[in-house]
C-alpha positions in Angstrom: 0.0 0.0 0.0 1.5 3.4 -1.0 1.5 6.6 1.1 -1.7 8.0 -0.4 -3.6 4.8 0.2 -2.5 4.6 3.8 -3.6 8.2 4.3 -7.0 7.6 2.7 -7.6 4.5 4.8 -6.5 6.3 8.0 -9.0 9.1 7.7 -11.9 7.5 5.7 -13.9 6.4 8.7 -13.6 9.8 10.5 -14.5 11.6 7.3 -17.7 9.6 6.8 -18.8 10.4 10.5 -17.8 14.0 9.9 -20.1 14.4 6.9 -23.1 12.7 8.6 -22.7 14.9 11.7 -22.6 18.2 9.8 -25.4 17.1 7.4 -27.6 16.4 10.3 -26.9 19.7 11.9 -27.6 21.6 8.6 -31.0 20.0 8.3 -31.7 20.9 11.9 -30.8 24.6 12.0 -29.9 25.5 8.4 -26.6 26.7 9.8 -23.6 26.2 7.6 -22.4 24.3 4.5 -19.1 22.7 3.5 -18.3 21.5 7.0 -15.3 19.4 7.8 -16.4 16.9 10.5 -15.7 15.8 14.0 -13.9 13.1 15.9 -13.0 13.1 19.6 -9.4 12.9 20.5 -6.9 13.8 23.2 -3.7 15.0 21.6 -0.4 15.0 23.5 0.6 18.4 24.7 4.4 18.0 24.8 5.1 17.6 21.1 6.9 20.7 19.8 6.7 21.6 16.1 10.2 23.2 16.2 13.3 23.2 18.2 14.6 26.4 19.9 18.2 27.4 20.1 20.1 30.3 21.6 21.4 32.8 19.1 22.9 36.2 20.0 21.2 36.0 23.4 17.7 35.3 21.9 15.7 32.1 21.4 14.9 31.4 17.8 12.8 28.7 16.2 14.9 26.3 14.1 13.1 23.8 11.8 15.4 20.8 11.5 13.6 19.2 8.6 14.5 20.5 5.1 11.8 18.6 3.2 8.2 17.6 3.9 7.7 14.2 5.5 4.4 12.4 6.2 2.8 13.5 9.4 0.6 11.4 11.7 -2.8 12.6 12.7 -1.6 13.1 16.3 1.3 15.3 15.2 -1.1 17.6 13.3 -3.5 17.7 16.2 -0.7 18.5 18.6 0.3 21.4 16.4 -3.3 22.6 16.3 -3.5 22.5 20.1 -0.3 24.6 20.3 -1.7 27.0 17.7 -4.9 27.4 19.7 -2.9 28.3 22.8 -0.6 30.8 21.0 -3.5 32.4 19.1 -5.3 32.7 22.5 -2.5 34.9 23.8 -3.9 37.6 21.5 -7.6 37.1 22.0 -8.4 35.2 25.2 -5.6 35.0 27.8 -2.5 37.1 27.2 0.9 35.8 28.2 1.5 36.0 32.0 2.9 39.2 33.3 4.9 40.4 36.3 5.0 43.6 38.2 6.5 46.9 37.2 3.9 48.6 34.9 5.0 51.3 32.5 2.9 53.8 30.6 3.4 53.9 26.8 1.2 56.1 24.6 -1.4 56.4 27.2 -1.6 52.6 27.9 -0.3 50.6 30.8 2.0 47.7 30.0 3.4 44.9 32.2 6.6 42.8 31.6 5.8 39.4 30.1 6.8 36.7 32.6 7.2 33.5 30.6 10.4 31.6 30.0 11.6 32.0 26.4 9.3 34.9 25.7 11.3 37.9 26.9 11.7 39.8 23.6 9.6 40.5 20.6 12.0 38.4 18.5 11.4 35.4 20.7 7.6 35.8 20.5 7.7 36.2 16.7 10.0 33.2 16.3 7.7 31.0 18.3 4.7 32.2 16.3 6.5 31.5 13.0 7.0 27.9 14.2 3.2 27.5 14.1 1.8 30.0 11.6 2.6 31.5 8.2 4.3 34.9 8.0 0.9 36.5 7.1 -0.9 35.0 10.2 2.1 36.0 12.4 2.1 39.6 11.2 -1.7 39.7 11.7 -1.3 38.6 15.3 1.5 41.0 16.1 -0.6 43.8 14.7 -3.3 43.2 17.3 -4.3 46.5 18.9 -3.1 48.7 16.1 -1.8 52.0 17.6 -2.1 50.4 21.0 -0.4 47.1 20.3 -1.2 44.2 22.6 2.5 43.3 22.8 5.4 45.7 22.4 9.1 45.9 23.3 10.2 48.4 26.0 13.9 48.9 26.6 14.6 45.5 25.0 12.0 43.5 27.0 8.6 42.2 25.9 5.6 43.9 27.5 1.9 43.1 27.3 -0.9 45.6 27.6 -2.6 45.4 31.0 -6.3 44.4 31.4 -6.6 42.7 28.0 -8.3 39.5 26.9 -11.8 38.2 26.9 -14.0 35.2 28.0 -14.8 32.3 25.8 -18.1 32.4 24.0 -20.7 30.9 26.4 -22.9 29.9 23.5 -20.4 27.3 22.3 -19.7 24.0 23.9 -17.8 20.9 22.9 -15.0 21.2 20.3 -14.0 18.2 18.2 -11.3 18.0 15.5 -10.3 15.7 12.7 -7.3 15.7 10.4 -7.6 15.1 6.7 -4.7 14.8 4.3 -5.0 17.0 1.2 -1.7 16.2 -0.4 1.9 15.3 0.5 2.5 18.9 1.6 -1.0 19.9 2.9 -3.3 18.7 5.6 -6.6 20.2 6.9 -7.8 20.3 10.5 -11.5 20.2 10.4 -13.1 21.5 13.6 -16.7 21.2 14.8 -18.1 23.2 17.6 -21.4 22.5 19.4 -23.8 25.5 19.6 -25.7 25.7 22.8 -29.3 26.8 23.5 -30.3 29.4 26.1 -29.9 27.0 29.0 -26.3 26.3 27.9 -27.0 22.5 28.1 -28.9 21.6 24.9 -27.0 21.4 21.6 -29.0 23.2 19.0 -26.5 22.9 16.1 -22.9 23.0 15.1 -20.3 25.3 13.5 -17.6 23.9 11.3 -14.2 25.2 10.4 -11.3 24.0 8.2 -7.7 25.2 9.0 -5.0 24.4 6.3 -1.7 23.0 7.7 0.9 23.3 5.0 4.6 22.9 4.3 5.7 26.5 3.6 9.3 27.7 3.5 10.7 24.5 5.0 8.3 24.3 7.9 4.8 23.0 8.7 2.5 26.0 9.5 -1.1 27.0 9.6 -1.8 29.4 6.7 -5.2 30.4 8.0 -6.4 30.4 11.6 -8.9 31.7 14.2 -10.3 30.8 17.5 -13.6 28.9 17.3 -15.0 30.1 20.6 
C-alpha cells in the first residue's frame, strides 16, 4: 500500500462520520455548508513543532527538517493545540505578566513573565514555528496603535487588562485531520452550539484550517479561535 492509500484508509472512517454529523446539523438549523467533521481525541501536549536554540542571546525557532515528511494525525492535532494556545495569547488570555507597569502612549504595560518569551524576537520566532508569515504579522498587529505586545527597553511587555472570556454559547469542540496532499493537511473542527440553557446542543459550526509545508516548515496558513 502506498502513502496515499495509507492516508486515505486512515481518515476515511472519520471523514464519513464528519459528513453525517454536519449534514444532520444543517438539516436541523440550516446553519452552515461545507463543514469538515468531528472526531473526539486527546492529543499529546508536549510535542513541539520546532526546536529552539540560543542565538545572540535570543531564542529562535529552528526547523530541523528540510523537506516535507508524512505526518501522523496526532502530530497535526498537537500542532493545532499549540496554535490554539498561541492564538489565544492575542484574544483570550495574554501571556502571564509580572509587576512593574510602564505607561506607553497612554496605555499601561506589564513585563511578560514566561520563559523563552522575553523579547519580541522570541515571540515572533515561536509564532513562526506555528503560523505562516501573514498570520504571524496579523497577530502581532493586534491592537493597532495600542499594540497588545510591544518591546520596551529591549524587553517584551503586554498591555494590561486585555483578553476576553470564551463564547458561552459554544460547547464541545472536536477535531479531525484530513490529508489533502503530500504537503498539505486540513484540521476540520466542529463546535457545538448551545441553547439558552447552555446544556442543549442546537446545532454546530464547522471550520477548516489548512496546515501546509511552507518555507521549510509546517505551519497553519489560516487560523482563528472557534470560541
